[in-house]
N, C-alpha and C positions, 0 to 999 in steps of 0.2 A: 266328478271327483277332482279335488284340487291338484293342480300340477306342481311338481317341484320347481322352484324358481331359483336360478343361480345368477348371481351378479358377477360381472367381470369388470375389474377396475385397473386402469393403467393410463400412463401419460401420452402414449402414441395412439392417436385417433384411428389411423388406418389399421394398425395391428389389432387393436381392441375390436374394431368393427368386423374385420375379417375372421378373427378367432370366434367371435360371438356368432357370426353367420354359419360357420362350420358346425359349432356345437349345437346351434338351433336346428340345423338340418339333421344331424345325427340323433338328436333327441326326439325328433318327429313331434307327435302331438302330446307327449307326456312331460315335456320339459319346457319351461319358460325361461328366457334369457334376457337379462337387462344389462346395459352397458353404462359405464361411468368413466369419464375422463377428468372429472373434477372432484376433489376430496369432499367438498361441501355437498355435492349431489349424492355421493355415496352415504354420507352421514345422515342426510335427510331421509333417505330410503331406509337405512338401518333403524332410525328412530321410529319409523312407522311400521316396522316389522315387514318390510316389503320383499325381503329375500330370505331364502332358507339356508343358503351357503354362498360363499364368496371366493372367487379366484382372483387374487389381488397381487399387485406389486408390493414390495416390502413397506412402503410408506402408508399403505392402507391397513396394515395388520393391526396396529394399536386400536383403530376404530372398531374393527371387527371383534377384537378381544373385549372391548368395552361393552359391546352389545351382545356378547356371548353367542356369536354366530359361527358355525363351523367354517374354517378357512383353510385354503391351500395357497401357497405363495408362488407367484411367477418370479423366478429368480434367474440371475445370470451366472451360470457356472456352478451353482450349488444344487445338490440333489439330496434326497433322503429326508430325515426329520431334523427339525431344530431342537434346541434344548427344551423348548416349551411343547414339544411333540406336535409341531405344525409341519405338515408335509411340504416339501419344496419341489417344484416342477420346473425344469429348465425351460426358459422362455423361448429360446431360439431353436426349436425343433418342429417337426411337422405337427399340424393341428390334430391329425389322427392320433399321434403318440401322446399329445397333451390330453386329448379326450380319454384315451385308455388309462393313463396314469391318474387322471381325475377320478374315474370310476373305481380304479384299484384302491386309491387312498380313501375315497368317500364311502366305499362299502355300502352298508345298509341305508345310509342317509340318502343315497341316490338310487336305491333299488327301484327298478322300473324305468330309469332314465333311458330313453331311446328304445324302450320296449313297452308295449301296451300293458297297462296295469291290471287288466282283467284277462282271464284265460280265454283263448279263442274258442268259439262255439263249434269249431271243426276239429276232428281228431287229426293228429299228426300222421302223415303218410311217410313211411321210410322206403327209400329207394336204394337198392344195393348194386354195386358194380364188383364183379368178381371174375377172375380168369387165372388159369395156371400159367399164362404166358407173361414173359417180361417184355416191356417196351411196346405193348399193344395199344396204349393210349387210355388206360383206365383213369389216370389222374386228369388228363385233358377232357375226357368224356364227363367225368364228375363235375369239373369246374363249369363246363359249358351247360350241362343240365341245370346246375344250380343257378347260373346266370339267367337262363331262359325262364325258369320258374320264379326266380327272384324278381323279375320284372313285374310280376303280378301278385305274388304272395310271399310272405317271409320264408326264406329258405337258407339252410346251413349245409355246408359241405365239410366233411372231415375224412381223413385217410388213416387207415390202420396198417398201411404198408410199413414194413420194418426198415426199409431203406428208401424213403420217399424222395422223389425228385421235385416235389411241389415248389420248394423255394427257388430252385433253378428255373423251373418253367415260368414262374412269375417274376424272376429277377429280383427276389427279395431274400437273399441269403442272410442268415443271422437272426431270423425271427425266433423268439423264444418258444420252445415247446411248452404248451400249456395243458395238454390233456391230462397228464398225471397230477398236476396241481388241482385241476378241476375235480378229478376223481377224489383227491384228498378231502376237499370241501364236501363233496357228495357223501363220502363215507362218514363224515362228522355231522351230517345233517345241516350243513351251512352253505350249500350251493344256492346262489341267488342270481337273479337277472343281472345285477350289477357286476358280480364276479364273472359271469359268462361274457358280458359285453366288454369287459376290460381285456379279455383274452382274444377277442375276435379280430380278424383281419378282413380286408375287402378286396375284391377284384370286380370292378363294375358293380353290378347288382348282387353279385355272389358274396355271401359272408362265409368265411371259413376259419377253421382252427389250424394253426401251424402244426406240422407233423412232429412226432416224437423225435427227440434228439438222440435217444439211446434205445436199444432193443427192450431193456427192462421197463421203459416207460409205458409200454403197450400191454403189460401183463401185471396181474396181481397174483403173487405166489405161483408163478408159472402158468397161469390160466388167463385167457382174454377177459377183459372187463365184461361184466354181466349186462344183459340187455336192459335191465332197469336203470342203469347209469345213463344210457343213451336216451331213454325215455325221460329221465329227469332233466337232461340237457334240453330236450325238446320242450318240456314244460316250462323250464326257466326262461327260455327265449320265446315262448308262445309261437313256435315254428309250425307252419303248415306242412312243410316238407323238410326232411333231413336226408341228405344224400351221403352214403358211406362207401368209400373205396375200401373193400376188404383186403386188398393186397393179394400177394401170391400165396401166402400161407393161410389155409382155412382150417387148420387143425383146431378142434374143439370150438369152432365158431358156428356150430349148427343152430344154437339159440339165436344168434344174431341174424343168420340167414333167414330163419323162420319169422323174424320180426319184420322183414322186408316184404312189402306188398308186390314189388317188382324187382327182379334181378336182371341186370343187363350184362351180357357176356360178350365182351369185345373179342373178335377173332381176326386172324391174319390168313393170307392166302397160301403160304408155303405148306408143303405136304406135312412136314414135321409138326407145324403149328396146328394144322387141322386134326392130326392124329391125337395130339395132346388135348385139344378142345373136345374131341369126341369122347375121350376117356373121362374128362371132367364132366361132360354131360351125362355119361353113364352113372357117375357117382351121384349127381344131382337127382337122377331118376330113382336110384336106390334109397336116397334119403327123403324122397317125396317132395323135392323142391322144383322139379322140372316144369310143372304147370305154371309156376310164377316166373319162369326164366325165359329170356329172349336173347338169342344169338344175334349180334349185330356187327357189321363191318363198316366203320366210319371212314370216309375217304379223306384221311388226313393228308395234307401236303407234306413237303419235305421238311418243313420247319415247325411242326406242331409242338415240339418240345422246347422251342426257343422263346424267350420273353417277348421279342419284338414281333413274333409271328402268330402267337396264340390268338390275339384279338382279331387278326385278319382271318384266321381259320374260323373263328366264331361267326364272323360276318359273311363267310363265303359258303362253299359247297358243304363243308363239314357241319357248319352251324345249321344249315337248312336241313340236312339229313337228320340231325338231332331233333329239330323242331317237328319234323314229320313223324319221327319215332314217338315223341311225346304226345302228338295228336292222336296217333293210332292207338296208343294205350290209354287215351282219355284224360291225360294230364293237362292238355291244352284244348281250347275250342277248335273245331274242325276248320273254321274260316279264319283263324288267327294268323296274321302275317307280320305282327309287330316284331321289331328287332331292337 
């Protein structure tokens, strides 16, 4: 199958080379990237039909218009759309943000970029994390599970916590909440791989969606999003694993819990915490979920919820405990020691 080919044109050789390298890496095997630092070389390629779209500095835009190739502008200080409906992307920002904006503006033209263009031959496995306890490490556990599994197969993490600490844990406050926007596209039948990819964030090998910014963003007409929405997300990204932090509120989430092949229940050692977890376990038994649930106590250090320490936790005792947990449940090979 022919890969989407994007051209990047600009006068700064190092900038163009580094940006192209990042986009090539994010595009994996489904995206081809060509670089141009001379207008003549860009024109020759356009004349031969050698690119499907172009990310260009303003002086290359007339050429792209002449050859009727979809174009996005790398501009200094200008964002949004031009009078000719050409998207502008601020040049001096992170390569990840440029990549996400390119996918957002490109839409269906870049569907599949960074995502395999064929559905995986393996069904997606959903892994849930649930607990009635606050501050027991659900988010940290979900991120670390996603990173371990993401080292081998495509994995996404998302949280349904109403007051998530995810941005603070990763030191990335200000990320836009995308779940409700993705649900809108899903409800309209317009959810695509490109739209999903434009919303994703990364922590190492873990891909994740930023948490909801408002309580209402997690519900449709007072009810949690249906399980089919999360299956559609998994299909759009061809994910082998989707890890969901269900948060503290499990009201009306039975359908989502049933979707999970494994439920990890983080617990703490205090007497009050154990009593609450026992009550929660009783509820799981009555609902028929206890056979797929596992209680676990991860040895987080004192700084598991701090941006500068989560990576150290992942590489130390807590990370090893999580690997052993995943091995025991068959998600990792028994002899696997990769980090």
